[in-house]
N, C-alpha and C positions, 0 to 999 in steps of 0.2 A: 192129754198124754204128753204133750211137749214139755210141760213143767217137770214131769217125772224123769225124762231123759236128761234134763239139765242138772239134776242133783246126782252127783257121782257117788258120794260117800254116804249112803243111807243104808240102814239095815233092811233085811227082807220084810220084817214086820212093819217098818215105816213105809216101805214101798207099797205094801198091800193096803195100808191105811190110806195113803195118798190116792191110790187107784180107786178105792171105794168112795172117797170124797169126790173125785172127779165124776164117777158114775152117778152119785147123788146130785151133783151140780147139773149134770146133763138131764137127769130125770126131772128136776125142778124146772129147769129152763124149758124143756119140751112140754111140760104139763102146767105151766104157770097160769094159763087161761082157765083151767079147770079147778084150781085150788082156791077154796073159799077163804077170804080174809075175815075171819071171825071177829078179830079186834075191831075192824072197821064197821062190821055189822052191829056189834055191841055198842059202839060209840054213837051209831045212828039210831039206836033204840029198836033195831030190828030183832025179831025173835030168833033165837039160836036153839035148834034142837040137837041134842047130843046123844039121843037114844041109840041111833044107828052106830055112832062112833063108839059108845061104851060097849055095845055088843061086839063090834069088830075087835076092840082092844081085849075084851074078855076071851074071845076065840084065840087070838094070837098068844096071849099070856098063857092060856091053858095048854096050848100046843107046845109052847117053848118050855114051860116050867113043869109040864105034866102034872098039873094040880087043878083042882076045881075051886079056884078062888073067884070071888066077884070083884068088880071094879066099880067105884063110884067117883063122881067128880063133885067138887064144890068150888064155889067162887072164893078165891083168896083175896082179891081186890079187883076193882073194875078192870075188865079186859083180861084178867089172868085166872085161868082155871087150873086146878090141881087134880091129878088122877091119883086115887087112893085105892090100894088093894084092901079088900075087906074079907 
């Protein structure tokens, strides 16, 4: 929050965005030990299961967009996966 106070001339929209970024940074910092590095796992040849992720993404998208769309992922290039609405 210290960086937010240092910026005197920002709009309310910019201030809210900076606050959300700070909250996200704190969340990532506090949960870094629980976040899986899928790129590292892929490079090491370890199996990556995305079924539970796809299900969660489907639920979030359905709630946010109030639609019954499916989500699928496909490999774009090594270590990069793309989420596609279907």
